[in-house]
C-alpha positions as CSV (number, residue, x, y, z in Angstrom):
1,M,-0.2,-0.1,0.1
2,S,1.6,3.6,-0.8
3,N,1.7,6.0,1.3
4,G,0.4,9.9,0.6
5,V,3.9,11.1,-0.4
6,S,4.2,8.8,-3.3
7,D,0.7,9.0,-4.5
8,V,1.2,12.6,-4.7
9,Q,4.8,12.1,-6.7
10,T,2.9,9.5,-9.0
11,R,0.0,12.1,-9.9
12,A,2.9,15.0,-10.5
13,D,5.2,12.6,-12.5
14,S,2.0,11.4,-14.8
15,P,1.0,13.3,-18.2
16,A,-1.1,15.9,-18.1
17,P,-4.6,14.6,-20.0
18,A,-4.2,14.8,-23.5
19,W,-7.3,17.7,-23.9
20,S,-5.5,19.9,-21.3
21,R,-2.3,19.8,-23.4
22,A,-4.2,20.8,-26.3
23,F,-5.9,24.0,-24.4
24,A,-2.4,24.7,-23.3
25,Q,-0.6,24.4,-26.7
26,D,-3.4,26.9,-28.4
27,Y,-3.0,29.3,-25.9
28,Q,0.9,29.3,-25.8
29,A,0.2,29.9,-29.8
30,L,-2.3,32.5,-29.3
31,F,-1.6,34.6,-26.4
32,V,2.3,33.7,-25.5
33,T,4.5,33.0,-29.0
34,Q,5.0,35.8,-31.1
35,W,2.6,36.0,-33.9
36,S,4.4,37.0,-37.3
37,P,4.2,40.6,-38.5
38,Y,2.5,39.7,-41.7
39,L,-0.3,38.8,-39.6
40,G,-0.1,41.4,-37.3
41,A,0.0,43.7,-40.2
42,A,-3.5,42.2,-41.8
43,L,-5.1,42.1,-38.7
44,L,-4.2,46.1,-38.2
45,V,-5.3,46.9,-41.7
46,L,-8.6,44.9,-41.1
47,V,-9.3,47.0,-38.0
48,N,-8.3,50.5,-39.6
49,L,-10.9,49.4,-42.8
50,A,-13.5,48.4,-39.9
51,L,-13.0,52.2,-38.3
52,I,-12.9,53.7,-41.8
53,A,-16.6,51.7,-42.5
54,G,-18.0,53.2,-39.3
55,G,-16.8,56.9,-40.6
56,Y,-13.8,56.8,-38.4
57,F,-9.9,56.5,-38.4
58,W,-7.0,55.6,-36.4
59,G,-5.3,58.7,-35.0
60,V,-3.0,59.3,-31.4
61,F,-1.7,62.6,-31.7
62,S,-4.9,64.8,-30.5
63,G,-5.7,62.6,-27.7
64,V,-2.1,62.8,-26.2
65,R,-1.8,66.5,-27.1
66,L,-5.3,66.9,-25.4
67,W,-3.5,65.0,-22.0
68,G,-0.5,67.6,-22.2
69,D,-3.4,70.6,-22.3
70,H,-4.8,68.9,-19.1
71,F,-1.5,68.8,-17.5
72,N,-0.5,72.5,-18.6
73,N,-3.7,73.9,-17.0
74,L,-3.1,71.4,-14.0
75,I,0.4,73.3,-13.3
76,G,-0.9,76.5,-14.3
77,L,0.9,77.0,-17.0
78,G,-2.5,76.8,-19.5
79,P,-3.6,80.3,-19.0
80,L,0.0,81.8,-20.0
81,L,0.0,79.4,-23.3
82,G,-3.6,80.6,-24.1
83,I,-4.9,76.8,-23.4
84,S,-8.7,76.9,-22.9
85,P,-9.9,75.9,-19.3
86,A,-12.9,74.1,-20.9
87,L,-11.2,71.0,-22.6
88,D,-12.9,67.6,-23.7
89,N,-12.8,64.9,-21.0
90,P,-10.2,62.6,-21.8
91,L,-12.7,59.7,-21.4
92,T,-15.2,60.7,-23.9
93,H,-12.6,62.3,-26.7
94,R,-12.8,59.8,-29.5
95,I,-9.0,59.8,-30.2
96,S,-8.0,60.0,-26.3
97,I,-10.2,56.9,-25.4
98,M,-8.5,54.8,-28.5
99,N,-5.2,55.7,-26.8
100,I,-6.3,54.8,-23.4
101,A,-8.0,51.2,-24.6
102,L,-4.7,50.6,-26.9
103,L,-2.6,50.9,-23.6
104,L,-4.9,48.5,-21.7
105,G,-4.8,46.4,-25.0
106,A,-1.1,45.9,-24.9
107,F,-1.4,45.9,-21.2
108,S,-3.8,42.8,-21.0
109,A,-1.7,41.2,-23.5
110,A,1.6,41.2,-21.8
111,L,-0.2,40.2,-18.8
112,L,-1.8,36.9,-20.6
113,A,1.4,36.1,-22.0
114,S,3.2,36.5,-18.3
115,Q,5.5,39.3,-20.2
116,F,4.6,42.2,-18.1
117,T,7.2,43.6,-15.6
118,I,8.7,47.0,-14.9
119,R,11.7,47.6,-17.1
120,R,14.1,49.8,-16.3
121,A,16.6,51.5,-18.1
122,P,20.1,53.0,-17.8
123,K,19.5,57.0,-16.7
124,V,20.6,58.7,-19.6
125,E,18.0,56.4,-21.6
126,Y,15.2,58.6,-19.6
127,V,17.1,61.8,-21.2
128,Y,16.8,60.5,-24.5
129,G,13.2,59.5,-23.7
130,A,12.7,63.4,-22.9
131,V,14.8,64.4,-25.7
132,G,13.1,62.1,-28.1
133,G,9.4,62.6,-27.0
134,T,9.7,66.4,-27.2
135,L,11.1,66.4,-30.6
136,M,8.4,64.0,-31.7
137,G,5.5,66.5,-30.4
138,I,7.1,69.3,-32.2
139,G,7.3,67.2,-35.4
140,A,3.5,65.8,-35.1
141,L,2.5,69.6,-34.8
142,F,4.3,70.3,-38.3
143,A,3.1,66.8,-40.1
144,G,-0.5,67.6,-38.5
145,G,0.0,63.7,-36.8
146,C,2.5,61.2,-35.6
147,T,3.5,58.1,-37.6
148,T,-0.3,57.2,-37.3
149,G,-2.0,60.1,-38.2
150,G,0.4,61.7,-40.3
151,F,1.8,58.6,-42.0
152,F,-0.1,55.3,-41.8
153,T,-3.6,56.6,-42.2
154,P,-2.6,58.8,-45.0
155,L,-1.1,56.1,-46.9
156,L,-4.5,54.2,-46.6
157,F,-6.9,57.4,-47.5
158,S,-4.7,57.5,-50.6
159,S,-2.7,61.0,-49.7
160,P,0.8,61.9,-50.7
161,A,1.1,63.3,-47.3
162,G,1.8,60.0,-45.8
163,W,4.5,59.4,-48.5
164,M,6.3,62.8,-48.0
165,M,6.4,62.0,-44.5
166,L,7.7,58.9,-44.8
167,L,10.6,60.5,-46.8
168,G,11.0,63.1,-43.6
169,L,11.0,59.9,-41.5
170,L,13.8,58.1,-43.2
171,V,16.2,61.1,-43.2
172,G,15.1,62.1,-39.8
173,A,15.9,58.3,-38.8
174,F,19.2,58.7,-40.3
175,L,20.2,61.8,-38.9
176,G,19.0,60.2,-35.3
177,L,21.0,56.8,-35.6
178,K,23.9,59.2,-36.5
179,L,23.7,61.2,-33.5
180,L,22.8,58.3,-31.0
181,L,26.0,56.7,-31.9
182,W,27.7,60.0,-31.2
183,S,26.5,60.4,-27.9
184,M,26.8,56.5,-27.2
185,E,30.5,57.6,-28.0
186,H,30.8,60.5,-26.0
187,I,28.4,60.6,-23.2
188,W,29.3,58.1,-20.2
189,W,26.9,59.5,-17.7
190,G,24.2,57.0,-16.4
191,T,25.1,54.4,-19.2
192,A,25.4,51.4,-16.7
193,A,22.1,49.2,-16.9
194,P,20.2,49.3,-13.3
195,R,20.7,46.2,-11.5
196,A,18.2,43.7,-12.5
197,S,15.9,42.7,-9.9
198,S,16.0,39.0,-8.6
199,R,12.3,39.4,-7.1
200,K,9.5,37.9,-9.3
201,P,7.2,40.3,-10.7
202,L,4.2,40.8,-8.2
203,L,1.6,38.1,-8.5
204,R,3.4,36.7,-11.4
205,G,1.4,33.6,-11.7
206,F,-2.1,35.3,-11.5
207,H,-1.2,37.4,-14.7
208,P,-3.0,35.4,-17.1
209,L,-6.1,36.0,-14.9
210,L,-5.7,39.8,-14.5
211,G,-5.2,40.0,-18.0
212,L,-8.5,38.6,-18.5
213,L,-10.1,40.9,-16.2
214,V,-8.2,43.9,-18.0
215,L,-10.3,42.7,-21.0
216,A,-13.7,42.1,-19.8
217,L,-13.3,45.8,-17.7
218,V,-12.6,47.3,-21.1
219,G,-15.5,45.1,-22.9
220,W,-17.7,46.4,-19.9
221,W,-16.4,50.2,-20.6
222,A,-17.3,49.7,-24.3
223,G,-20.6,48.1,-23.7
224,K,-21.8,50.8,-21.5
225,W,-21.5,53.3,-24.3
226,L,-22.9,50.7,-26.8
227,L,-26.1,49.8,-25.1
228,S,-26.8,53.2,-24.5
229,G,-28.8,53.9,-27.1
230,E,-27.5,57.2,-28.4
231,T,-25.7,57.0,-31.6
232,G,-23.1,59.7,-30.4
233,L,-22.1,57.7,-26.9
234,A,-22.2,54.0,-29.1
235,E,-19.3,55.2,-31.2
236,R,-17.4,55.5,-28.3
237,G,-17.9,52.0,-27.3
238,L,-16.8,51.1,-31.3
239,L,-13.4,53.1,-30.9
240,I,-12.8,51.5,-27.4
241,L,-13.2,48.2,-28.9
242,G,-10.8,49.4,-31.9
243,G,-8.3,50.8,-29.7
244,L,-8.6,47.5,-27.6
245,A,-7.9,45.4,-30.9
246,I,-5.0,47.6,-31.8
247,G,-3.3,47.5,-28.9
248,F,-3.5,43.7,-28.4
249,I,-2.2,43.1,-31.9
250,L,0.5,45.4,-31.6
251,H,1.7,43.8,-28.4
252,R,1.9,40.1,-30.0
253,S,3.0,41.1,-33.1
254,R,5.7,43.3,-32.1
255,F,4.4,45.7,-34.8
256,C,5.9,49.3,-34.4
257,L,5.6,51.6,-37.3
258,S,8.6,53.6,-35.9
259,R,10.4,50.4,-36.7
260,A,9.0,49.7,-39.7
261,V,11.2,52.7,-41.0
262,R,14.0,52.6,-38.7
263,E,14.8,48.5,-38.9
264,P,16.4,49.0,-42.0
265,L,18.7,51.9,-41.3
266,M,19.7,50.4,-37.8
267,T,20.0,46.7,-38.3
268,G,19.3,45.7,-41.8
269,E,16.5,44.0,-41.0
270,G,13.7,44.2,-43.4
271,E,10.6,41.7,-42.5
272,L,8.8,44.2,-40.6
273,T,9.0,46.8,-43.1
274,K,7.8,44.4,-46.3
275,A,5.0,43.6,-43.7
276,F,4.1,47.0,-43.3
277,I,4.4,47.5,-47.1
278,A,2.1,44.4,-47.9
279,A,-0.1,46.1,-45.6
280,V,-0.5,49.3,-47.5
281,A,-0.3,47.5,-50.6
282,V,-3.9,45.5,-49.5
283,G,-5.3,48.0,-47.4
284,A,-4.9,51.4,-49.4
285,P,-7.1,49.7,-52.5
286,A,-9.9,48.0,-49.5
287,A,-9.6,51.5,-48.0
288,A,-10.4,53.4,-51.2
289,L,-13.6,51.2,-52.1
290,I,-14.8,52.0,-48.4
291,L,-14.2,55.8,-49.0
292,A,-16.4,56.0,-51.9
293,H,-19.3,56.1,-49.3
294,H,-17.5,58.5,-47.0
295,D,-15.4,61.6,-47.0
296,P,-11.8,60.7,-48.6
297,Y,-10.5,63.9,-46.7
298,L,-11.4,62.8,-43.2
299,A,-8.1,61.8,-41.9
300,I,-5.7,63.6,-44.4
301,P,-3.9,66.7,-42.6
302,P,-3.6,69.9,-44.6
303,R,0.1,69.7,-44.5
304,F,1.2,68.5,-47.8
305,W,4.1,68.8,-48.6
306,L,5.8,71.1,-46.5
307,G,4.5,70.0,-43.0
308,S,4.8,66.2,-43.8
309,L,8.3,66.7,-45.0
310,V,9.5,69.1,-42.3
311,G,7.6,67.3,-39.6
312,G,8.7,63.9,-40.7
313,V,12.7,64.7,-40.6
314,I,12.0,66.1,-36.7
315,F,9.9,63.4,-35.6
316,G,12.2,60.8,-36.9
317,V,15.0,62.0,-35.3
318,G,13.1,62.2,-31.9
319,M,11.5,58.4,-32.1
320,I,14.9,56.9,-32.4
321,F,16.0,58.8,-29.2
322,A,12.6,57.8,-27.5
323,G,13.0,54.4,-28.8
324,G,9.6,54.4,-30.2
325,C,6.8,55.9,-32.0
326,A,3.7,57.5,-30.6
327,S,1.5,54.1,-30.9
328,G,4.6,52.3,-30.2
329,S,5.0,54.0,-27.0
330,L,1.7,53.4,-25.8
331,W,2.2,49.6,-26.3
332,R,5.5,49.0,-25.1
333,M,4.3,51.3,-21.7
334,G,1.6,48.4,-21.8
335,E,4.3,45.9,-20.8
336,G,6.2,48.2,-18.2
337,H,8.5,50.3,-20.1
338,L,9.4,53.1,-17.8
339,K,11.5,54.9,-20.7
340,L,8.3,55.0,-22.7
341,W,6.3,56.4,-20.1
342,V,8.8,59.2,-19.8
343,A,8.9,59.8,-23.9
344,L,4.9,59.7,-24.1
345,F,4.9,62.5,-21.1
346,F,7.3,64.9,-23.1
347,F,5.5,64.1,-26.2
348,A,2.2,64.8,-24.8
349,W,3.9,68.1,-22.9
350,S,5.5,69.4,-25.8
351,G,2.5,69.0,-28.3
352,S,0.6,70.9,-26.0
353,T,3.3,74.0,-25.2
354,F,5.0,74.2,-28.6
355,G,1.3,73.7,-30.1
356,A,0.3,76.8,-28.3
357,L,3.3,79.0,-28.8
358,L,3.6,78.2,-32.6
359,G,-0.1,78.6,-32.6
360,R,0.3,82.0,-31.7
361,T,2.3,82.7,-34.9
362,G,-0.4,81.4,-37.4
363,I,1.3,78.6,-38.7
364,F,-1.5,76.3,-38.4
365,A,-4.1,78.3,-39.0
366,T,-6.8,76.9,-41.1
367,E,-8.7,78.3,-44.2
368,M,-10.8,77.2,-47.0
369,N,-8.9,77.6,-50.5
370,L,-10.7,78.1,-53.6
371,D,-11.3,73.9,-53.9
372,L,-13.1,74.0,-50.8
373,L,-10.0,72.2,-49.2
374,E,-8.2,73.0,-45.9
375,E,-5.0,74.9,-46.4
376,T,-2.4,75.9,-43.7
377,A,0.8,77.7,-44.1
378,L,2.8,74.3,-44.3
379,G,0.5,72.6,-46.7
380,V,-3.0,71.8,-48.1
381,E,-5.2,68.7,-48.0
382,A,-4.0,66.3,-50.6
383,W,-5.8,63.3,-52.2
384,W,-4.4,61.6,-55.1
385,P,-7.2,61.0,-57.3
386,A,-8.0,64.6,-57.1
387,L,-4.6,65.6,-58.0
388,T,-4.1,62.8,-61.0
389,G,-7.3,63.0,-62.5
390,G,-8.6,59.4,-61.2
391,W,-7.7,56.3,-59.8
392,G,-4.9,54.8,-62.5
393,V,-2.4,57.5,-62.1
394,T,-2.8,56.8,-58.4
395,W,-2.4,53.2,-58.0
396,L,0.3,53.6,-60.4
397,A,2.2,56.1,-58.3
398,T,1.2,53.8,-55.3
399,F,2.5,50.5,-56.4
400,A,5.5,52.2,-58.0
401,L,6.3,53.7,-54.9
402,L,5.8,50.6,-52.7
403,G,7.8,48.8,-55.3
404,L,10.5,51.0,-55.1
405,W,10.7,50.7,-51.2
406,Y,10.4,46.8,-51.1
407,A,13.5,46.8,-53.8
408,L,15.7,49.3,-51.9
409,V,14.7,47.3,-48.2
410,T,15.7,44.2,-49.9
411,Y,18.6,45.2,-51.5
412,N,19.8,46.9,-48.4
413,E,18.9,43.2,-46.5
414,A,21.8,41.5,-48.7
415,T,24.3,44.3,-48.9
416,E,23.8,46.6,-45.5
417,R,24.5,49.5,-48.2
418,F,22.0,52.3,-46.7
419,T,22.7,50.5,-42.8
420,V,24.1,53.5,-40.5
421,Q,27.2,52.3,-39.0
């Protein structure tokens, strides 16, 4: 007759039931193993197409700038800058709630994968984050959006403003990498990595359950608006679900718009960039079909061409020092990167502060031109079909540019000709 100890040991050594192993394998594949960047790109396009079909679009900067406006008012700087004391509520503003949901989506994904932990950085990295976030805020002001609202979304809307910002981002990323390498060679203060904690993250074993709880709470938040019965309120629920899905997808696939631009220049790798190219190649034609029933200028900033180019250069330098763009910072904040919290704080603060200061010059003032399009001192709303007279030239230009970008990335993968040394 076996004793209790041997019985426990026997049960512990026994293989798990087949059904349990099957569930564990599926969970591992869905929530733990990194998704392909192509899968991430495809899902990201699908969510954006759903938003466009509803008459909305994915943006980040205006919501983040709103946070900066509230902070400036909180510390008493708002009245000096001319910021209105009657600001939108961050929990009801369209882009703000998408940003919050994106952060929570990435947070839940990190918890479900047991990958959330507080991640410290060398002291100098926080300085880089502050500088990078400040430059990103200024760049987004000039471009009329960050890598989301000034680059990716305009590309889906067939606007040359997105291509012009890409050119600026590439120049800015190249300059930023050069400056970063120089600083790493000449700045020694605070470069030592912080001592790794030997303690396991708090409640590590319960992280998957906490991840499900976060998803449930965000679902309840969205459901409250969806079931309100009022159209103006129900849309908030849709935007929350859209932001949640985007954050989850970005984390699971490690997809980052800034990486799509910088990786070939920094490491020579081009897989993520090619996934982004594929996303635009499929997403832009699909979006064009949907936009036949919506305003095609809905998400096109009046910044073509000067604002898109200059803003892209400034933002490109900033995203190198920050270590991510706006959406990339949000989802990496969700897995515990303290440097990205610093970068996003300064992104929000600079967007608010410099937006108010530069706004006094009239550089961002909008007026309607003879074509009834919004125009600023930095550019105009530009839509390929209106500029070229139809979709034929639009698709020829779009796919020629995508093909050129793909060819350069592939060539660089083999030769590292454009990789910053």
